[in-house]
N, C-alpha and C positions, 0 to 999 in steps of 0.2 A: 425533605426527600433529597434535595441537592447535596446537602452535607453528607448524607449516607453514601451517595454515589462517589463523591470525590474522596472520601475517606477510604472506601473500599477499593477504588481505582488506584489510589496512591499505594495502598497496601499490596494490591496485586502487582502493580508495576514494580515495587520494591522487591517482592518475592521473585518476579520473573527475572529482573536484572541480576539477582544474586543466586540464581539456580540454573545457570547455563548448562551445567553438566547434566541436567535432567532432559533437555531437548524438547520436552513436551510439558506444558503446564495447562491445567484447566482449573481456574479458580473462580467459583461463583461468589458474588457478593450478595448483600441483603436484597438487592433489586433483581437478582437473577442475571446480571450482566456478566458476561464471560470475557476475560482477556485470555485468549488461547495463544500459545506460542508453540508452533511446530515448524521448525525451520524458519522461525521468526516471521511467519506469515499467518495472519488471521484468515479464516474461511469467510467468504463473502456471505454465505447463508447466516453465519453468526453475527456479522455486522448488521445485516438486514434485521434480524430478530432483536438485536440489542437496540437498534434505532427505534423499533416499534415500542419498546418498553419505556423509552424516554419521550415524554410529552413536550418538554420545554427545550427550546433551541439552545438555551444557555447550557443545559445539561449535555446536549448533543455536541456542542462545541468542545466541552470538557472531555467528552468521550473520544472525539477525533484527536484531540491533543494527546490523550492517553495512548491511543493507537500508535501515534508517532513515536512515543517513548519506548514502544516494544520493538522498534526497528533495530536490526543488527547494525552496530556502528560501522560507518564507512571509513575505510583507512585513508590516511592522508595521501597515499600514493594514488588513490582512485579519484581524488579531487583535481581532475585535470580539465583543461579546456575542452578536450574531446568528450568528456562525460558531463560537462555542464549543459544544462537545458537552456536553450535560448527562448526568449519570449516570456520568461517569468520575472516578476518584479523582485522576488526573493532570490537568493542564491540557491540553486537546485542542481544536484548532481545525481545522475542515474548511471550505474554501471551494469552492463548486460553480460551474463555468462550463458554460453551455449553448450548443451549436452546432446550428443548424438544418441538417438534412440534406436530401437529395433527397426528392421526393414518395414517400410510403409508408414511408420509413425511420423517421420520427419524430426528435425531437431527441436528440442525443448529449450525454452529460455527461462532463466531466473534472473532476479534483479537484486541489487543493493542500491540504496540511495540515501540522501540526506538533504537537509535544507537548514538555513539559518532561522527559519520561521517555524514555530511550533505547530501552527495549524496546517502548514504545508507539509510538514513531516507526517501528519495524520492523513492528509490526502494521498501522500506517497504510499502509506500503509494500505489504504483502500485500493489504490491501483495495483499494488502487489497482490492483494487478495483476488483481484479480478484476473490478473495476467500471469503471475509468476508460476512456473512449473507447467505451463501450457506449451503446446507445440506452436511453432510460428504460424501455421495455418489456423489454429484455434484462436490465436491472438488477433489475427486479421479478420476473423469472423465474429469477434466479440465487440459489441458496441458499449464501451465504457461510458460514453456520454449519456446513454439511456439509463445506466445504473446511477450515474451522477444525478440525473433528474428524478429517478425513482426515490432516491434517498432525500430529495428536497434540497440538495446542495446548490443547485442552480439559482434558486430564489432566495437563499439565505447567505450566500457568500458575496463578497464584493466582485464587481466585474473583473478587477485585476486578478483576484484569486481564481475565478472561473476561467479566465484566459490562460492563466498559468497551468491549470488542470488540463486544458485542451493541449497546451504545448507539451506537457508530459505524456499525454496519450499519443500525440503525433510522434514523439520521439520513440516511444516503445513500439508503435506500429512500424516506424521506419526501420528500427533494428530488426523487427520480425521479417520485413520485406527483404532486407539485405541478407539475413540468414537464409531465407528461402532461395535467393539468387545464388548464394554460395553453395547450397546443397544440390543445385541442379548439376546433372552430369555434363561434363565438357563435350 
């Protein structure tokens, strides 16, 4: 079963990376695992259902790594000290973009990011599925740590990776708070 997953994931990852012009890809493999790329972000519901299909944590680790491979590349210009996430053992950069929405919605945030560690890139992809495209208020109302626990990541990752995940969540929440502060009328 593991060999089928990795072969299909590698195939899907290869196709995704070579079909940017499509903007959207939905490629099921033999296990029913989907690597979906729409604006380079998986949907959280798809990640949850894919996790349910994978019984073995080794397969889940492989899936997380494949999620990281679907991330939009982070430009060298975005690898600044301002975008670097403090509190991570690995090198992690998160860049935040803010988009003004209609009246009453508040600003929406989207993210790009990268890490020098494959598993961390996958955790970044999971965070983007949770937060990217949401309003600052929605981000602040969402508990990514609960999703982290729901997926079983808390008990299957090293304490350093778990702490790094929390640091990334705190950074995204901090950016959302700052965006809300800037959006307040003077």
